[in-house]
A tleap script that builds the chain and sets N, CA, C and O, in Angstrom:
source leaprc.protein.ff14SB
mol = sequence {
  NMET ASP GLN THR THR VAL ALA LEU ALA LEU
  VAL LEU ALA GLY LEU GLY ALA TYR VAL VAL
  ALA CYS LYS GLY GLY GLY GLU SER THR ALA
  SER THR ALA ARG PRO HIE ALA SER ALA LEU
  PRO ASP ARG ASP PRO GLN LEU ALA LYS ARG
  LEU VAL GLU GLU GLU GLY ALA LEU LEU LEU
  ASP VAL ARG THR ASN PHE GLU TRP GLU ALA
  ASP HIE LEU GLU GLY ALA THR LEU ILE PRO
  VAL GLN GLU LEU LYS GLY ARG LEU GLY GLU
  VAL GLN LYS ALA THR GLY GLY ASP GLU ASP
  GLU PRO ILE VAL VAL TYR CYS ARG SER GLY
  SER ARG ALA ALA LYS ALA LYS GLN ILE LEU
  LEU ASP ALA GLY TYR THR LYS VAL THR ASN
  VAL GLY GLY ILE ASP ASP TYR PRO CARG
}
set mol.1.N position { 148.761 99.216 96.515 }
set mol.1.CA position { 148.396 98.502 97.679 }
set mol.1.C position { 149.761 97.470 98.065 }
set mol.1.O position { 150.449 96.869 97.240 }
set mol.2.N position { 149.897 97.463 99.317 }
set mol.2.CA position { 150.687 96.182 99.511 }
set mol.2.C position { 150.078 95.013 100.119 }
set mol.2.O position { 149.059 95.130 100.800 }
set mol.3.N position { 150.635 93.897 99.917 }
set mol.3.CA position { 149.927 92.607 100.218 }
set mol.3.C position { 149.122 92.636 101.595 }
set mol.3.O position { 147.990 92.153 101.646 }
set mol.4.N position { 149.524 93.017 102.332 }
set mol.4.CA position { 148.807 93.157 103.771 }
set mol.4.C position { 147.492 93.937 103.632 }
set mol.4.O position { 146.463 93.518 104.163 }
set mol.5.N position { 147.525 95.031 102.942 }
set mol.5.CA position { 146.079 95.765 102.716 }
set mol.5.C position { 145.304 95.165 101.848 }
set mol.5.O position { 144.093 95.363 101.940 }
set mol.6.N position { 145.776 94.368 100.894 }
set mol.6.CA position { 145.216 93.590 99.915 }
set mol.6.C position { 144.285 92.406 100.601 }
set mol.6.O position { 143.078 92.265 100.406 }
set mol.7.N position { 145.076 91.636 101.399 }
set mol.7.CA position { 144.638 90.639 102.410 }
set mol.7.C position { 143.658 91.020 102.961 }
set mol.7.O position { 142.585 90.433 102.830 }
set mol.8.N position { 143.848 92.362 103.889 }
set mol.8.CA position { 142.888 92.620 104.902 }
set mol.8.C position { 141.674 93.049 103.882 }
set mol.8.O position { 140.565 92.650 104.237 }
set mol.9.N position { 141.720 93.660 102.899 }
set mol.9.CA position { 140.434 93.982 102.208 }
set mol.9.C position { 139.498 92.662 101.575 }
set mol.9.O position { 138.287 92.657 101.354 }
set mol.10.N position { 140.471 91.579 101.370 }
set mol.10.CA position { 139.865 90.468 101.013 }
set mol.10.C position { 138.976 89.780 102.223 }
set mol.10.O position { 137.920 89.175 102.041 }
set mol.11.N position { 139.595 89.988 103.448 }
set mol.11.CA position { 138.979 89.294 104.578 }
set mol.11.C position { 137.815 90.090 104.983 }
set mol.11.O position { 136.837 89.467 105.396 }
set mol.12.N position { 137.763 91.561 104.920 }
set mol.12.CA position { 136.864 92.228 105.256 }
set mol.12.C position { 135.531 92.109 104.294 }
set mol.12.O position { 134.360 92.240 104.650 }
set mol.13.N position { 136.073 91.802 102.874 }
set mol.13.CA position { 134.779 91.519 101.940 }
set mol.13.C position { 134.184 90.345 102.445 }
set mol.13.O position { 133.021 90.382 102.847 }
set mol.14.N position { 134.922 89.189 102.475 }
set mol.14.CA position { 134.513 87.769 102.714 }
set mol.14.C position { 133.605 88.027 104.091 }
set mol.14.O position { 132.453 87.601 104.014 }
set mol.15.N position { 133.931 88.580 105.158 }
set mol.15.CA position { 133.197 88.980 106.260 }
set mol.15.C position { 131.923 89.589 105.799 }
set mol.15.O position { 130.900 89.072 106.248 }
set mol.16.N position { 131.803 90.533 105.034 }
set mol.16.CA position { 130.802 91.291 104.738 }
set mol.16.C position { 129.688 90.684 104.186 }
set mol.16.O position { 128.532 90.823 104.586 }
set mol.17.N position { 130.208 89.746 102.897 }
set mol.17.CA position { 129.490 88.645 102.529 }
set mol.17.C position { 128.918 87.703 103.320 }
set mol.17.O position { 127.796 87.451 102.881 }
set mol.18.N position { 129.191 87.040 104.333 }
set mol.18.CA position { 129.245 86.209 105.216 }
set mol.18.C position { 128.081 86.807 105.937 }
set mol.18.O position { 127.026 86.185 106.063 }
set mol.19.N position { 128.283 88.139 106.462 }
set mol.19.CA position { 127.079 88.540 107.475 }
set mol.19.C position { 125.831 88.902 106.697 }
set mol.19.O position { 124.722 88.906 107.230 }
set mol.20.N position { 126.028 89.196 105.467 }
set mol.20.CA position { 124.711 89.555 104.701 }
set mol.20.C position { 124.130 88.207 104.268 }
set mol.20.O position { 122.907 88.258 104.143 }
set mol.21.N position { 124.652 87.070 104.016 }
set mol.21.CA position { 124.062 85.776 103.786 }
set mol.21.C position { 123.557 85.272 105.302 }
set mol.21.O position { 122.561 84.550 105.276 }
set mol.22.N position { 124.007 85.505 106.350 }
set mol.22.CA position { 123.510 85.155 107.377 }
set mol.22.C position { 122.035 85.865 107.683 }
set mol.22.O position { 120.954 85.323 107.918 }
set mol.23.N position { 122.335 87.077 107.608 }
set mol.23.CA position { 120.958 87.874 107.817 }
set mol.23.C position { 119.806 87.813 106.669 }
set mol.23.O position { 118.705 88.358 106.752 }
set mol.24.N position { 120.280 87.051 105.604 }
set mol.24.CA position { 119.422 86.995 104.552 }
set mol.24.C position { 119.232 88.012 103.662 }
set mol.24.O position { 118.297 88.009 102.860 }
set mol.25.N position { 120.159 89.007 103.751 }
set mol.25.CA position { 120.007 90.393 103.152 }
set mol.25.C position { 119.048 91.174 103.576 }
set mol.25.O position { 118.527 92.007 102.835 }
set mol.26.N position { 118.672 90.983 104.923 }
set mol.26.CA position { 117.819 91.885 105.565 }
set mol.26.C position { 116.284 91.699 105.319 }
set mol.26.O position { 115.384 92.471 105.654 }
set mol.27.N position { 116.167 90.295 104.544 }
set mol.27.CA position { 114.587 89.850 104.219 }
set mol.27.C position { 114.236 88.727 105.254 }
set mol.27.O position { 115.063 88.009 105.816 }
set mol.28.N position { 113.091 88.694 105.391 }
set mol.28.CA position { 112.294 87.535 106.334 }
set mol.28.C position { 111.375 86.958 105.662 }
set mol.28.O position { 110.472 87.562 105.083 }
set mol.29.N position { 111.568 85.387 105.686 }
set mol.29.CA position { 110.684 84.387 105.249 }
set mol.29.C position { 109.992 83.655 105.973 }
set mol.29.O position { 110.650 83.295 106.950 }
set mol.30.N position { 108.881 83.223 105.964 }
set mol.30.CA position { 108.259 82.373 106.954 }
set mol.30.C position { 109.180 80.986 107.246 }
set mol.30.O position { 109.179 80.550 108.397 }
set mol.31.N position { 109.930 80.323 106.254 }
set mol.31.CA position { 110.844 79.219 106.132 }
set mol.31.C position { 111.901 79.264 106.991 }
set mol.31.O position { 112.347 78.250 107.529 }
set mol.32.N position { 112.319 80.314 107.155 }
set mol.32.CA position { 113.498 80.972 107.985 }
set mol.32.C position { 113.316 81.424 109.357 }
set mol.32.O position { 114.188 81.437 110.226 }
set mol.33.N position { 111.852 81.870 109.495 }
set mol.33.CA position { 111.551 82.465 110.672 }
set mol.33.C position { 111.880 81.609 111.967 }
set mol.33.O position { 112.348 82.309 112.865 }
set mol.34.N position { 111.758 80.356 112.261 }
set mol.34.CA position { 112.236 79.519 113.247 }
set mol.34.C position { 113.153 78.399 112.864 }
set mol.34.O position { 113.049 77.905 111.741 }
set mol.35.N position { 114.044 77.966 113.717 }
set mol.35.CA position { 114.742 77.014 113.426 }
set mol.35.C position { 113.909 75.709 113.347 }
set mol.35.O position { 112.776 75.724 113.828 }
set mol.36.N position { 114.357 74.670 112.818 }
set mol.36.CA position { 113.931 73.427 112.986 }
set mol.36.C position { 114.741 72.443 113.984 }
set mol.36.O position { 114.655 71.219 113.895 }
set mol.37.N position { 115.502 73.080 114.901 }
set mol.37.CA position { 116.157 72.323 115.500 }
set mol.37.C position { 115.676 71.301 116.568 }
set mol.37.O position { 116.406 70.412 117.007 }
set mol.38.N position { 114.260 71.520 116.987 }
set mol.38.CA position { 113.449 70.441 117.777 }
set mol.38.C position { 112.685 69.821 116.971 }
set mol.38.O position { 111.620 69.501 117.499 }
set mol.39.N position { 112.834 69.425 115.558 }
set mol.39.CA position { 112.257 68.582 114.981 }
set mol.39.C position { 112.494 67.264 115.359 }
set mol.39.O position { 113.604 66.775 115.152 }
set mol.40.N position { 111.533 66.568 115.927 }
set mol.40.CA position { 111.704 65.229 116.231 }
set mol.40.C position { 112.175 64.018 115.070 }
set mol.40.O position { 112.000 64.021 113.851 }
set mol.41.N position { 112.874 62.936 115.997 }
set mol.41.CA position { 113.510 61.799 114.997 }
set mol.41.C position { 112.250 61.156 114.348 }
set mol.41.O position { 111.129 61.202 114.855 }
set mol.42.N position { 112.598 60.480 113.025 }
set mol.42.CA position { 111.409 59.879 112.583 }
set mol.42.C position { 111.489 58.337 112.623 }
set mol.42.O position { 112.424 57.736 113.151 }
set mol.43.N position { 110.513 57.791 112.068 }
set mol.43.CA position { 110.506 56.091 112.053 }
set mol.43.C position { 110.791 55.535 113.181 }
set mol.43.O position { 111.493 54.524 113.200 }
set mol.44.N position { 110.197 56.208 114.555 }
set mol.44.CA position { 110.097 55.577 115.826 }
set mol.44.C position { 108.762 55.395 116.372 }
set mol.44.O position { 108.067 56.265 116.897 }
set mol.45.N position { 108.463 54.094 116.181 }
set mol.45.CA position { 107.049 54.017 116.388 }
set mol.45.C position { 106.749 53.925 117.926 }
set mol.45.O position { 105.643 54.333 118.279 }
set mol.46.N position { 107.437 53.534 118.696 }
set mol.46.CA position { 107.203 53.952 120.342 }
set mol.46.C position { 107.323 55.347 120.421 }
set mol.46.O position { 106.365 55.917 120.943 }
set mol.47.N position { 108.221 56.016 120.050 }
set mol.47.CA position { 107.896 57.600 120.405 }
set mol.47.C position { 106.731 58.228 119.868 }
set mol.47.O position { 106.135 59.124 120.468 }
set mol.48.N position { 106.378 57.763 118.708 }
set mol.48.CA position { 105.026 58.307 117.898 }
set mol.48.C position { 103.943 57.832 119.062 }
set mol.48.O position { 103.245 58.773 119.440 }
set mol.49.N position { 103.729 56.870 119.553 }
set mol.49.CA position { 102.844 56.534 120.459 }
set mol.49.C position { 102.627 56.862 121.664 }
set mol.49.O position { 101.537 56.937 122.233 }
set mol.50.N position { 103.936 57.118 122.182 }
set mol.50.CA position { 103.972 57.981 123.398 }
set mol.50.C position { 103.632 59.602 123.172 }
set mol.50.O position { 103.037 60.408 123.887 }
set mol.51.N position { 104.106 59.693 122.202 }
set mol.51.CA position { 103.580 61.382 121.841 }
set mol.51.C position { 101.988 61.436 121.669 }
set mol.51.O position { 101.377 62.346 122.228 }
set mol.52.N position { 101.451 60.684 121.070 }
set mol.52.CA position { 99.727 60.614 120.935 }
set mol.52.C position { 99.425 60.150 122.541 }
set mol.52.O position { 99.043 61.078 123.254 }
set mol.53.N position { 99.528 59.075 123.069 }
set mol.53.CA position { 98.861 58.627 124.339 }
set mol.53.C position { 99.297 59.597 125.366 }
set mol.53.O position { 98.455 59.973 126.181 }
set mol.54.N position { 100.481 60.041 125.430 }
set mol.54.CA position { 100.970 60.448 126.735 }
set mol.54.C position { 101.085 61.934 126.849 }
set mol.54.O position { 101.114 62.562 127.907 }
set mol.55.N position { 101.149 62.432 125.626 }
set mol.55.CA position { 101.297 64.020 125.282 }
set mol.55.C position { 100.406 64.684 124.402 }
set mol.55.O position { 100.512 65.862 124.065 }
set mol.56.N position { 99.470 63.841 124.019 }
set mol.56.CA position { 98.155 64.556 123.130 }
set mol.56.C position { 98.539 64.928 121.908 }
set mol.56.O position { 97.990 65.870 121.336 }
set mol.57.N position { 99.528 64.230 121.364 }
set mol.57.CA position { 100.002 64.765 120.034 }
set mol.57.C position { 98.970 64.722 119.278 }
set mol.57.O position { 98.007 64.006 119.554 }
set mol.58.N position { 99.028 65.547 118.126 }
set mol.58.CA position { 97.945 65.416 116.923 }
set mol.58.C position { 98.344 64.367 115.883 }
set mol.58.O position { 99.367 64.554 115.224 }
set mol.59.N position { 97.633 63.326 115.708 }
set mol.59.CA position { 97.971 62.187 114.996 }
set mol.59.C position { 97.180 62.563 113.475 }
set mol.59.O position { 95.962 62.488 113.315 }
set mol.60.N position { 98.136 62.965 112.457 }
set mol.60.CA position { 97.743 63.205 111.285 }
set mol.60.C position { 97.974 62.346 110.098 }
set mol.60.O position { 99.139 62.103 109.782 }
set mol.61.N position { 97.065 61.895 109.457 }
set mol.61.CA position { 96.952 60.885 108.296 }
set mol.61.C position { 96.840 61.707 107.210 }
set mol.61.O position { 95.814 62.361 107.022 }
set mol.62.N position { 97.998 61.757 106.304 }
set mol.62.CA position { 98.011 62.496 105.041 }
set mol.62.C position { 97.683 61.848 103.776 }
set mol.62.O position { 97.998 62.347 102.696 }
set mol.63.N position { 96.975 60.605 103.907 }
set mol.63.CA position { 96.610 59.819 102.839 }
set mol.63.C position { 95.381 60.319 102.087 }
set mol.63.O position { 94.727 61.261 102.535 }
set mol.64.N position { 95.055 59.697 100.941 }
set mol.64.CA position { 93.676 60.081 100.312 }
set mol.64.C position { 92.515 59.737 101.225 }
set mol.64.O position { 92.596 59.056 102.248 }
set mol.65.N position { 91.398 60.309 100.710 }
set mol.65.CA position { 90.027 59.887 101.263 }
set mol.65.C position { 89.966 58.464 101.063 }
set mol.65.O position { 89.673 57.830 102.077 }
set mol.66.N position { 90.160 57.834 100.065 }
set mol.66.CA position { 89.969 56.435 99.514 }
set mol.66.C position { 90.654 55.586 100.748 }
set mol.66.O position { 90.023 54.753 101.399 }
set mol.67.N position { 91.877 55.879 100.947 }
set mol.67.CA position { 92.635 55.109 101.952 }
set mol.67.C position { 92.352 55.029 103.282 }
set mol.67.O position { 92.454 54.052 104.024 }
set mol.68.N position { 91.896 56.420 103.585 }
set mol.68.CA position { 91.256 56.841 104.912 }
set mol.68.C position { 89.959 55.615 105.241 }
set mol.68.O position { 89.875 54.834 106.189 }
set mol.69.N position { 89.074 55.802 104.116 }
set mol.69.CA position { 87.800 55.119 104.464 }
set mol.69.C position { 88.206 53.606 104.415 }
set mol.69.O position { 87.432 52.852 105.006 }
set mol.70.N position { 89.217 53.083 103.851 }
set mol.70.CA position { 89.678 51.700 103.828 }
set mol.70.C position { 90.097 51.259 105.317 }
set mol.70.O position { 89.647 50.260 105.878 }
set mol.71.N position { 90.994 52.123 105.851 }
set mol.71.CA position { 91.509 51.915 107.265 }
set mol.71.C position { 92.156 53.033 107.792 }
set mol.71.O position { 92.699 53.764 106.963 }
set mol.72.N position { 92.228 53.332 108.926 }
set mol.72.CA position { 92.907 54.618 109.450 }
set mol.72.C position { 93.120 54.452 111.000 }
set mol.72.O position { 92.389 53.711 111.658 }
set mol.73.N position { 93.935 55.022 111.440 }
set mol.73.CA position { 94.316 54.979 113.000 }
set mol.73.C position { 93.185 55.647 114.111 }
set mol.73.O position { 93.026 56.866 114.067 }
set mol.74.N position { 92.662 55.108 114.776 }
set mol.74.CA position { 91.672 55.777 115.833 }
set mol.74.C position { 92.272 56.883 116.490 }
set mol.74.O position { 93.402 56.791 116.968 }
set mol.75.N position { 91.661 57.820 116.544 }
set mol.75.CA position { 91.773 59.197 116.902 }
set mol.75.C position { 92.561 60.248 116.000 }
set mol.75.O position { 92.915 61.373 116.353 }
set mol.76.N position { 92.808 59.500 114.466 }
set mol.76.CA position { 93.500 60.301 113.584 }
set mol.76.C position { 92.704 61.431 112.962 }
set mol.76.O position { 91.474 61.386 112.982 }
set mol.77.N position { 93.504 62.670 112.284 }
set mol.77.CA position { 92.758 63.503 111.563 }
set mol.77.C position { 93.258 63.389 110.150 }
set mol.77.O position { 94.456 63.320 109.877 }
set mol.78.N position { 92.329 63.374 109.303 }
set mol.78.CA position { 92.705 63.330 107.993 }
set mol.78.C position { 92.765 64.461 107.063 }
set mol.78.O position { 91.744 65.091 106.785 }
set mol.79.N position { 94.041 64.783 106.511 }
set mol.79.CA position { 94.324 65.989 105.780 }
set mol.79.C position { 95.227 65.587 104.611 }
set mol.79.O position { 96.352 66.080 104.703 }
set mol.80.N position { 95.008 64.756 103.447 }
set mol.80.CA position { 95.648 64.570 102.429 }
set mol.80.C position { 96.924 65.537 102.299 }
set mol.80.O position { 96.734 66.754 102.307 }
set mol.81.N position { 98.277 64.993 102.173 }
set mol.81.CA position { 99.115 65.959 101.815 }
set mol.81.C position { 99.073 67.013 100.665 }
set mol.81.O position { 99.518 68.132 100.920 }
set mol.82.N position { 98.683 66.810 99.690 }
set mol.82.CA position { 98.398 67.483 98.547 }
set mol.82.C position { 97.464 68.722 98.867 }
set mol.82.O position { 97.358 69.706 98.135 }
set mol.83.N position { 96.791 68.526 100.090 }
set mol.83.CA position { 95.935 69.782 100.677 }
set mol.83.C position { 96.397 70.552 101.949 }
set mol.83.O position { 95.923 71.554 102.483 }
set mol.84.N position { 97.549 69.716 102.294 }
set mol.84.CA position { 97.932 70.408 103.666 }
set mol.84.C position { 98.225 71.914 103.873 }
set mol.84.O position { 97.746 72.597 104.778 }
set mol.85.N position { 99.032 72.316 102.959 }
set mol.85.CA position { 99.315 73.769 102.910 }
set mol.85.C position { 98.290 74.789 102.948 }
set mol.85.O position { 98.377 75.890 103.493 }
set mol.86.N position { 97.203 74.253 102.242 }
set mol.86.CA position { 96.018 75.040 102.444 }
set mol.86.C position { 95.011 74.796 103.369 }
set mol.86.O position { 93.925 75.376 103.393 }
set mol.87.N position { 95.436 73.813 104.230 }
set mol.87.CA position { 94.606 73.543 105.431 }
set mol.87.C position { 95.169 73.597 106.572 }
set mol.87.O position { 94.734 73.006 107.560 }
set mol.88.N position { 96.474 74.504 106.554 }
set mol.88.CA position { 97.143 74.727 108.020 }
set mol.88.C position { 96.472 75.360 109.018 }
set mol.88.O position { 96.886 75.350 110.177 }
set mol.89.N position { 95.390 75.956 108.650 }
set mol.89.CA position { 94.209 76.563 109.769 }
set mol.89.C position { 93.861 75.544 110.515 }
set mol.89.O position { 94.103 75.671 111.716 }
set mol.90.N position { 93.253 74.349 110.088 }
set mol.90.CA position { 92.746 73.214 110.834 }
set mol.90.C position { 93.966 72.589 111.759 }
set mol.90.O position { 93.683 72.163 112.879 }
set mol.91.N position { 95.112 72.549 111.353 }
set mol.91.CA position { 96.140 72.041 112.203 }
set mol.91.C position { 96.487 73.124 113.231 }
set mol.91.O position { 96.964 72.796 114.318 }
set mol.92.N position { 96.267 74.355 112.928 }
set mol.92.CA position { 96.543 75.371 113.890 }
set mol.92.C position { 95.393 75.118 114.880 }
set mol.92.O position { 95.681 74.995 116.070 }
set mol.93.N position { 94.228 75.039 114.517 }
set mol.93.CA position { 93.020 74.852 115.284 }
set mol.93.C position { 93.294 73.654 116.290 }
set mol.93.O position { 93.019 73.827 117.477 }
set mol.94.N position { 93.787 72.530 115.891 }
set mol.94.CA position { 94.095 71.204 116.298 }
set mol.94.C position { 94.962 71.294 117.588 }
set mol.94.O position { 94.650 70.887 118.707 }
set mol.95.N position { 96.071 71.886 117.221 }
set mol.95.CA position { 97.024 72.079 118.243 }
set mol.95.C position { 97.072 73.450 119.200 }
set mol.95.O position { 97.994 73.915 119.870 }
set mol.96.N position { 95.763 73.884 118.999 }
set mol.96.CA position { 95.368 75.137 119.918 }
set mol.96.C position { 96.216 76.155 119.496 }
set mol.96.O position { 96.475 76.921 120.424 }
set mol.97.N position { 96.762 76.460 118.403 }
set mol.97.CA position { 97.600 77.416 118.065 }
set mol.97.C position { 99.175 77.352 118.481 }
set mol.97.O position { 100.014 78.205 118.190 }
set mol.98.N position { 99.364 76.338 119.112 }
set mol.98.CA position { 100.856 76.045 119.799 }
set mol.98.C position { 101.661 75.247 118.827 }
set mol.98.O position { 101.482 74.054 118.578 }
set mol.99.N position { 102.641 76.090 118.260 }
set mol.99.CA position { 103.420 75.271 117.219 }
set mol.99.C position { 104.690 74.493 117.811 }
set mol.99.O position { 105.617 74.044 117.135 }
set mol.100.N position { 104.535 74.410 119.405 }
set mol.100.CA position { 105.512 73.585 119.912 }
set mol.100.C position { 104.731 72.244 120.404 }
set mol.100.O position { 105.198 71.298 121.038 }
set mol.101.N position { 103.326 72.452 119.896 }
set mol.101.CA position { 102.559 70.918 120.159 }
set mol.101.C position { 103.145 69.850 119.621 }
set mol.101.O position { 103.632 70.152 118.532 }
set mol.102.N position { 103.327 68.633 119.931 }
set mol.102.CA position { 103.652 67.514 119.014 }
set mol.102.C position { 102.802 66.867 117.731 }
set mol.102.O position { 101.594 66.689 117.889 }
set mol.103.N position { 103.282 66.598 116.757 }
set mol.103.CA position { 102.599 66.156 115.591 }
set mol.103.C position { 103.458 64.913 114.999 }
set mol.103.O position { 104.632 64.812 114.643 }
set mol.104.N position { 102.248 63.916 115.055 }
set mol.104.CA position { 102.707 62.527 114.511 }
set mol.104.C position { 101.893 62.290 113.042 }
set mol.104.O position { 100.688 62.069 112.914 }
set mol.105.N position { 102.844 62.395 112.044 }
set mol.105.CA position { 102.113 62.126 110.792 }
set mol.105.C position { 102.443 60.888 110.252 }
set mol.105.O position { 103.542 60.426 110.559 }
set mol.106.N position { 101.685 60.228 109.478 }
set mol.106.CA position { 101.560 59.131 108.759 }
set mol.106.C position { 100.894 58.910 107.383 }
set mol.106.O position { 99.922 59.549 106.980 }
set mol.107.N position { 101.517 57.953 106.728 }
set mol.107.CA position { 100.776 57.859 105.353 }
set mol.107.C position { 100.744 56.284 105.088 }
set mol.107.O position { 100.559 55.562 106.067 }
set mol.108.N position { 100.908 55.723 103.872 }
set mol.108.CA position { 100.952 54.300 103.587 }
set mol.108.C position { 102.471 53.699 103.700 }
set mol.108.O position { 102.575 52.528 104.066 }
set mol.109.N position { 103.541 54.379 103.428 }
set mol.109.CA position { 104.832 54.083 103.416 }
set mol.109.C position { 105.707 54.842 104.109 }
set mol.109.O position { 106.773 54.379 104.513 }
set mol.110.N position { 105.314 56.148 104.322 }
set mol.110.CA position { 106.276 57.368 104.855 }
set mol.110.C position { 106.818 58.231 103.871 }
set mol.110.O position { 107.521 59.145 104.303 }
set mol.111.N position { 106.643 58.144 102.574 }
set mol.111.CA position { 107.050 59.117 101.754 }
set mol.111.C position { 106.033 60.416 101.708 }
set mol.111.O position { 106.423 61.583 101.707 }
set mol.112.N position { 104.874 60.060 101.677 }
set mol.112.CA position { 103.967 61.615 101.853 }
set mol.112.C position { 103.948 62.170 103.293 }
set mol.112.O position { 103.619 63.334 103.522 }
set mol.113.N position { 104.305 61.317 104.234 }
set mol.113.CA position { 104.507 61.928 105.439 }
set mol.113.C position { 105.700 62.624 105.760 }
set mol.113.O position { 105.753 63.453 106.669 }
set mol.114.N position { 106.713 62.293 104.996 }
set mol.114.CA position { 107.960 63.045 104.939 }
set mol.114.C position { 107.667 64.354 104.399 }
set mol.114.O position { 108.084 65.352 104.987 }
set mol.115.N position { 106.983 64.447 103.327 }
set mol.115.CA position { 106.712 65.945 102.529 }
set mol.115.C position { 105.657 66.384 103.427 }
set mol.115.O position { 105.440 67.585 103.264 }
set mol.116.N position { 104.860 65.807 104.390 }
set mol.116.CA position { 103.889 66.483 105.249 }
set mol.116.C position { 104.710 67.243 106.495 }
set mol.116.O position { 104.445 68.382 106.879 }
set mol.117.N position { 105.591 66.523 106.962 }
set mol.117.CA position { 106.671 67.030 108.077 }
set mol.117.C position { 107.215 68.115 107.526 }
set mol.117.O position { 107.127 69.138 108.205 }
set mol.118.N position { 107.794 68.199 106.411 }
set mol.118.CA position { 108.271 69.357 105.873 }
set mol.118.C position { 107.630 70.479 105.663 }
set mol.118.O position { 108.142 71.571 105.908 }
set mol.119.N position { 106.399 70.327 105.170 }
set mol.119.CA position { 105.446 71.388 105.199 }
set mol.119.C position { 105.131 71.966 106.705 }
set mol.119.O position { 105.071 73.177 106.922 }
set mol.120.N position { 104.942 70.996 107.694 }
set mol.120.CA position { 104.593 71.584 108.838 }
set mol.120.C position { 105.912 72.350 109.482 }
set mol.120.O position { 105.709 73.441 110.015 }
set mol.121.N position { 107.196 71.839 109.452 }
set mol.121.CA position { 108.186 72.535 109.805 }
set mol.121.C position { 108.408 73.880 109.158 }
set mol.121.O position { 108.828 74.868 109.759 }
set mol.122.N position { 108.074 73.829 107.811 }
set mol.122.CA position { 108.130 75.319 107.350 }
set mol.122.C position { 107.240 76.087 107.524 }
set mol.122.O position { 107.357 77.214 107.043 }
set mol.123.N position { 105.996 75.716 108.308 }
set mol.123.CA position { 105.011 76.523 108.788 }
set mol.123.C position { 105.379 77.087 110.205 }
set mol.123.O position { 104.889 78.120 110.662 }
set mol.124.N position { 106.268 76.321 110.832 }
set mol.124.CA position { 106.655 77.011 112.030 }
set mol.124.C position { 106.400 75.724 113.115 }
set mol.124.O position { 106.598 75.912 114.315 }
set mol.125.N position { 106.002 74.563 112.665 }
set mol.125.CA position { 105.724 73.591 113.961 }
set mol.125.C position { 107.160 72.925 114.211 }
set mol.125.O position { 107.826 72.460 113.286 }
set mol.126.N position { 107.555 72.922 115.486 }
set mol.126.CA position { 108.830 72.313 115.948 }
set mol.126.C position { 108.962 70.853 116.034 }
set mol.126.O position { 109.944 70.234 115.625 }
set mol.127.N position { 107.769 70.254 116.668 }
set mol.127.CA position { 107.692 68.811 117.126 }
set mol.127.C position { 107.035 68.054 116.235 }
set mol.127.O position { 105.879 67.739 116.515 }
set mol.128.N position { 107.550 67.655 115.134 }
set mol.128.CA position { 106.802 66.841 114.098 }
set mol.128.C position { 107.867 65.426 113.836 }
set mol.128.O position { 109.094 65.461 113.743 }
set mol.129.N position { 107.165 64.470 113.774 }
set mol.129.CA position { 107.494 63.293 113.655 }
set mol.129.C position { 106.853 62.470 112.519 }
set mol.129.O position { 105.636 62.514 112.339 }
set mol.130.N position { 107.670 61.719 111.752 }
set mol.130.CA position { 106.950 60.870 110.705 }
set mol.130.C position { 107.061 59.375 110.979 }
set mol.130.O position { 108.084 58.739 110.730 }
set mol.131.N position { 106.112 58.922 111.430 }
set mol.131.CA position { 106.278 57.331 111.916 }
set mol.131.C position { 106.443 56.495 110.713 }
set mol.131.O position { 106.908 55.372 110.904 }
set mol.132.N position { 106.182 56.799 109.655 }
set mol.132.CA position { 106.355 56.307 108.420 }
set mol.132.C position { 104.690 55.565 107.793 }
set mol.132.O position { 103.720 56.218 107.407 }
set mol.133.N position { 104.781 54.413 107.850 }
set mol.133.CA position { 103.253 53.915 107.133 }
set mol.133.C position { 102.579 53.767 108.223 }
set mol.133.O position { 103.079 53.762 109.347 }
set mol.134.N position { 100.924 53.585 107.860 }
set mol.134.CA position { 99.937 53.274 109.023 }
set mol.134.C position { 100.445 51.849 109.724 }
set mol.134.O position { 100.254 51.648 110.923 }
set mol.135.N position { 100.949 51.114 109.072 }
set mol.135.CA position { 101.176 49.612 109.583 }
set mol.135.C position { 102.521 49.703 110.554 }
set mol.135.O position { 102.814 48.753 111.280 }
set mol.136.N position { 103.234 50.793 110.517 }
set mol.136.CA position { 104.271 50.932 111.296 }
set mol.136.C position { 103.894 51.358 112.828 }
set mol.136.O position { 104.560 50.985 113.794 }
set mol.137.N position { 102.797 52.144 112.916 }
set mol.137.CA position { 102.222 52.716 114.102 }
set mol.137.C position { 101.714 51.536 114.989 }
set mol.137.O position { 100.748 50.873 114.610 }
set mol.138.N position { 102.269 51.299 116.016 }
set mol.138.CA position { 101.831 50.186 117.072 }
set mol.138.C position { 100.343 50.367 117.338 }
set mol.138.O position { 99.995 51.460 117.784 }
set mol.139.N position { 99.389 49.399 117.114 }
set mol.139.CA position { 98.067 49.328 117.450 }
set mol.139.C position { 97.704 48.645 118.887 }
set mol.139.O position { 96.531 48.551 119.248 }
savepdb mol mol.pdb
quit
């Protein structure tokens, strides 16, 4: 083979590998079914409050039952982050089955809310924001 033929073969092999990688080898998974392009920015208390008050966003507390009993935001729904994957049906019911309905998540500091946001995005929800901690939400 001459150099041109070898170069062309390498380009075609690379292109083939790229196409297979982009298609995921023909396999489909829930986490790749929908892009997360519409995910909302985090740590924006004014956005979170507007979403809840004006757009009817689901306000999701992902702390523990103990923390909830001590204090929680009015109108919030409690689903501890460690239970969220198993309780996605409750989120679906609360959003009317619309994965484009906004969801605002919070915890004590924002760490568990970040995990919850990723779980929701992986489940197909597109408009999820982590406001951070309970004290970050404007009351």
